[in-house]
Phi, psi and omega in degrees: 000330183298320180296320181295316181296319181299316182282317192280315187301312179298321179297315180298318178301315178297319180298314181293324176297319180294334177271005177059053176222168184283106183291334180295317183280305186285333179298317180291324176298312183296317178299319179299318179296314183292327182278350180291167182265021178290165177287165179301320180297318179295318178298317180300314180298316181296318180293320178297320178297319181291313182294332180295345178291328185229357178244136183261328185233158174056038182298314183295328177295315179296319181296315179300318180298316180296315181296317180296317179296320179299311181298318183288336182269355180279144175294153185300317184291349182268347182299137207338106183301313182301314181294319180296316179299316181296317179299317180297313181296318180297318179299316180298316181297314181297320178297316181295323179291319181292325177295319181295324183277332183274334179283114182242131184282133176263127181269146174284168181300319181295317179295322178297318180296316180298316181299315179296322179296317180295315181297319180292323179297316179295320180294323177294319179299314182293326175295316180296318179298319179297319179295319182292329178294326181285334181263128179286130179273139174292142183294135180248146180292336181283329183259135177246128181291137179280113183247020182305310183297319179295318180297317180297316180296318180295317179298320179295319178298316181297317178297319180296317180296317179297316180297321179296317179295317179299318180296320179296316178300316181297320180299314180295319180296318178299320179296316178298315180300318180296319178298316180298314181297320179296317180296318179299318178299315180299316180299317179297319179298314180300317181297316179298317181298315181294323179295320179295318180297319180293323179295322183295328181292000000 
């Protein structure tokens, strides 16, 4: 950073003097913007906003000039560290992947024969299994059919049926309760009417 400051600061001070502004105040602001870890676009926007305070024309030209001078005066290892690190890591990853995909193992004749024998054996097994699935096997006392899925489905059906019946019962009970409450209201009304009628006599 020292090299950048040595080259850039005197140039920036001269630039700000030529723009007839206080290099002491605005120079530190501009350096702060440039040293931040913002993107180039964000830096450009910030510099344009700052320069618009004291420059009336060619603001974008001045901003471009400042950014170019800043970039050229920075030491090479300082050029965006984050981006350089990401590029290096990405390159390493891509190299390792390309190595993994390009290195292809060559089999000896004996290994090829073994491999083919295994593959053919597996293909025969899968053909036989497919044939056996189509043929119903007689039940053997040694083998027990796995009925887990059927049991779970049956239990779920039973629970749904039970829940449906419970809901139906509750619906009927609620209906009965409403009828009873309605009847009680009617009875109370009748009772009041008869009591009023008796009082009037």
